[in-house]
N, C-alpha and C positions, 0 to 999 in steps of 0.2 A: 618088832617094836626096840630094838636100840637104834633106829637109825629114829624113830617117832620118836624116844626121848631126848636121842641127841639134839632134833630141833623144838623139840620142849624148848631144852636146856637153850637153846639160841636164840629164843623170842625173848627168854627171858631178856638175858643180857644185852639183849637190843633194848627191850622196856627199859630194863635200871640206865642203861647209858654207861653197859661196862664193857664196850668196844676198847681198848690201846690202839697204838697203832704206829709203823716202825718208820722212820724216817734214814731215806738212804741221799747220801750228800756223795756228789762225785763233782771234780774237780777241770773242767773244762780249760780251763787257762792256760797259758803258757808261762802259767808261777805259780813254784806253789800259794797255798792262800790257807789259814790257820782258822777253822771255823768254828764259833762259839754259840752253846746257848744256857738263854737267861729265864726258868719260869716266871708266869704272874701269878699272883694272887693268894702272894702266903706262902703257897706250896712247896714239895719239895726243889734244891735239883736236882735235873737228871744224870744219870750216871755220870754220862760224858760233859762238865758245860766248856771243854774244848780240845781242841785235835789236829795235828798237824793232818795234811792232806794235800802232798805230791803232783805233781798235772797227770790227770792221767787216772789215780783211783779215787777210791769210794767208801764208805765207809757209815756204817749203819750207826740209830742209836730207835731205844720202844720207848715210848712215850703211853703216861699212864691214863684211863681214862680221863674226861674231861677235863684234855691239859694244856691251861692257854700259854702264852710262850712268845721269843722270837729265836730267828737265829739270822744269824750273818757274817761274815766273813773277815779276817781280820790278813794285813796283807803288810808285806816287807816286815815281818818280826825277826830279834833276833834275841842271845840266850846269851848276857856276859856278866852274867851271877847275876841278875836280873831280868824278867823275861818282858821284851817290848815291844811295837808294834809301831809300826810310823801310818797305820789305817786301822780306824775303829777298835785300840786299843780297850780293856775294859779297866787298863790300873792293876789286875791282882801282883802284876811281877812273877807269876807263874802261866804255864801254859792251861790252864784250866782258869775259868775267869768268879767262878766261885760264890755263884750269884750277881757281881755285878754286869751293868750296861755295858756296849763299845761306844767309845765316846766320839760324837759326829764328826765327820760326815760318819755315817756308811748306810751304805743297803741293807734292808730288814724284808726278812719275810715273818711276817705277823701272823698267827692261830692259835682260834680256839673252836677244839675239840666237840662234836656234842653241845652245843651251845653253853659250854661250861657244867652242861650236866641231866642238861633236861630238854633237847627240843630237837636230840635222833640226828644234829646238825652240825658239819664242820663247816666255819666261817674259816676265811684264809685271803691274803692281799703281801701284795710288794708295798714295800713303805717304802717312798725318800723325804718324808713329811723332816725327816731329820739328816735330807743330804745323801748322795754320791758317793761312793767308792769302786762300786764294781758292780759291772750285767752278775741276772740272774733271776733264776726262773723255779717255777713250784706246778710240780706235774703230779693230779693224783693219780692212783694206780686201783682196779677193781674196779671202779664203777665209769663204764660207758659213755655214759649222763654227763659227767663233770668236766669243768673245763681244765686248763693248764692259763695261767697267764706270769707273764714275762719282762721284763728290763733286758728286753739285750744290744742296746745301745750304750757305748761309750761317751757317757754325757761326758767326761768329760775331757774332749775335748772337741766341747762345744760352750763348756763352762767364763761361763763373764772372771774377764779380774778379779772383780771389788767376791766372789764369789769364790775363787779361785784356793785351793790348799797347799803348795809347792813343796820341790825336794829338788835338789841341784836342781833347779829351772824347769820341771820337769810340775801339770800337775798333775796330786796325785789321786786329789778326793774335790767332789764342789761339795762347798755351802749352800743347805738350805738358806732363805732371806729371815730365816727368824733366824737361823740357828749363828747367822753372820750380823745380821742386825738388831736381833732383840727388841724388835718393833710388834707393840700389839697387831699391826694392823694384817703380818705378816705369818703373828705366830697363833694367830685363832685367839688372843684373850681378853680380859679388859672388855671394853666398849666391842666388841668383834667379838667375842665366845659362842657366837649362834650362826647357825648356817644363815641365815636371812641379810647378815650383816660383813660376816667373814665372805669376799670371793680370791677368785685368783687374780692374781699379779704380772705382770712380768717377767720378773724372776721364776716366779710359778710355773708357767706357762714355759719355760725354757725346756723343765724338767716332764713339764707333759705331752710336748709335743715330744721330744725323742723315746718315752716311750708313754702309750696314750692307756694301758692297762698298772700301771702306779698309781697310787699317790703324790700326788704331785705338794697338798695341802693336807692341812685338821678335815675338812670340811667334803675333801672331793670322793665320796661317799658311791655315786652311780657308777660311776665306770670302773673304779678299784675294788668294792670289795667281791668277793669270791663264797659261794659257797654248794658242798657236798653230799651227801647220805652216808653219816658217819658208818665208821668203818672202813674206809679208804687207806689206805699209807697211800704215803706221797716220797716223790723226788726233789730233792734241794737242788739243783742245777749249776755252780758259777762258771757265769762266761757261755753261756749255753747258748 
């Protein structure tokens, strides 16, 4: 009887879309990173909006049902009275981003859990639309039919000078053409704001060739959006 009651309760949770998810962040980079979180849709921010992750470490965060938002990692961070990072800094001056987005270029993991609350399906992707700062991957847990997605290549090593953001003569991140030039044909804006008019460019192909599963421009949906039935947990790995 207790098992039957629990099963009914679990089914009700699924129907109502009240599953939450646990995200575990792993740092496989040979350097410390500072992951950050940003909740979208005007919803409250997560319990942590930024933290430090040394090489080989991991940390988990729970998200509420129907959560949507993004994750990324900052690099080269220091705190000399004000917390700042050389890539993907959110400008808060603190370890936590507190609702602020990371400055591009930044590799992003984007999620909409449970279709935003009504579809019993999670949507996720890795986006390089704002550029690239480090490799990352997304791995679903608890759902054998769900696929991982990754950008495992170091795009900084093939970044053309016109897109390159350098520090001490070394490329530390790679801008997208939209970030670098802010022109409609690269940003899919203005007269190019529809899928039939906004197409891959020589610049976006650099990102796509290096990371075929990741978004390389705004309408790169076909090969870059992944889905999983709601209730999965996820591992976000930096430098997979």
